[in-house]
N, C-alpha and C positions, 0 to 999 in steps of 0.2 A: 585705303581700304577698297577693295572691289565690291561693287554693288551686285547683290544677288538678283538674277533675273528670273522671275517666276513665270511660268506659262499662265496667260490670262485665264484659261480654262480652270486651273487650279484655283486662282483668286475668285473666280465666278462661283465655283461650287461651296465655297465656305459661307456664301450668303443664302444658301437654300435650307428650307425647313419643310419636312413632310407633314402634311395636316393629317391628323388621325381621322379615319373613317372616310378619307377622301383619296383621289389619286393626284390631287394639286401638289405641285412643288412650289411652295410659297417663297417669295423673294422677302427676305428680312433686312435687306441692306437699304441704302438711300432710295426714297420714292419721289415721284414728282407730285405736284399738287393734285393731281387727278388720281393718284394712287398706284400708278404704274411704276414698277421697278426700275432704277437707273443704276448703271454699271460703269465705273471709271476705269479704263485700260490705260496703264502707264506706257509711254513710249521710251524706249531705250535706243534712241537714234543719235545720241551725242548732244541733242538739244533739249532733251526732256519733254515734259509736257503730258497731257492725257487726252483720251478721246472718250466722250460720254456716248454710251449706248442706251437704248431702252433694253432693259433685261429681257424681256419675251423675244424681242427681235434678234438679240445677240444669241440667245439659245437656239431659236428657230434656224438662224443661218448655220450654226455649227452642227445642228443635228439633222436637218433636212436639206438646207441650201438656201440659196437666195430667194427672196420674196418676189414672185413674178412682178413684171412691170404693169403698173396701173391698178395693182391690188393692195389691200390693207390686211393686216393680221387681225383675226377676230378670236376672242376667248370663248369657246363653245361652253365652258364651265361657268362664265359670267364672274369669274375671279380675276380682278385687274392684276394683283400680285402673283398670280400663277405663271410659271415659266415652262410648265410641262409641254413639250412639243406636240404631244397627241392631243392636247386640249386646244391648240392654236391652229386655226385653218385660214389659208388666204382667200379673201372674198372681195367683191367690188365694194365701193364706198356705199352704194344703195342697199346691198345686202347687209353690210355691217350696220347700217342705220336701222333697218327693219328688225334685225336679229336681236337688238339690245333692248333694254328697258328704261331707256332715258327718256326725259321729256319730249325731246324732238322726235324720237322714234314713235312715242305714243301718239303725238299730233300727226305724224306722217301716215300712220295706219288708220286713222279716222276716216270714215267713209260718208259721214254726214256733219252738218254744222251743228252748233249748239241748239238751234231752233228745229232741227230734225230735217232740214232741206238736204238733199244729196249732193255730195262733191262729185258731180259727173256732168257729162255732156253740156249743154248750153248754160247750165247753172253754175258751172265752174270757170273761174278766171284767175289769172295770177297777177299779183300786184307787188311791186318792188317798193319795200319800206324805206324809210329815211335812212336806216342803218345799212341799206344794201342788200338785204336779204330777199329773196323771192318767196312771197307767201300765197297760199291758197286762199281765195274768198268765195263766198256764196253770193251769187249775183242777186237772188231775191233780197237777202238780208241787206246787202250793200244798197240796193235800190231804195228800201225801206228807210235806211239810215239817212240817205241822201235826201229823200222827200221830207223826213222830219227836220232836217237842218234847215232846208229850203222854207218850209212854213214857218220855223221859228224866226228866220231872218225877215220874212215877210211881215209877221206880227210885230217885230221891233220896228220895221220901217213905219208901219201904219200908226203906231203909238207915238213916234218922234214927229210925224207929219203934222 
């Protein structure tokens, strides 16, 4: 029996739901751990198989075009399951980070350390943590921490001597 070959767009649209009171087109199909829609496109090339797409990227490509090189897609509506192309804009990685409300974006937008010192000028330096991430540090607080550590070591040496 011959296999019916459906257009991937037809299969895609059956997983959309319009949210009441919103312009969002919500993806109700398979989702990633992060909450983004995932869409499997079957291949009918004689070998079978599937290609997995991020649902918002698939919709953007078919409605607008390819994502410009070096840019990421950002959900303006802050709804990860939304695939409405008018809610998705290409931005740089830095713009995407600052536009979201995730913990890394909140930390990146901080202008002062927890003790009120500015993250600017000579007081700011970058440190690469053991996990390989580049992190901002306050020079004043770092110096105070190092001095406290130094004095603790000195007091332990004098006790043991």
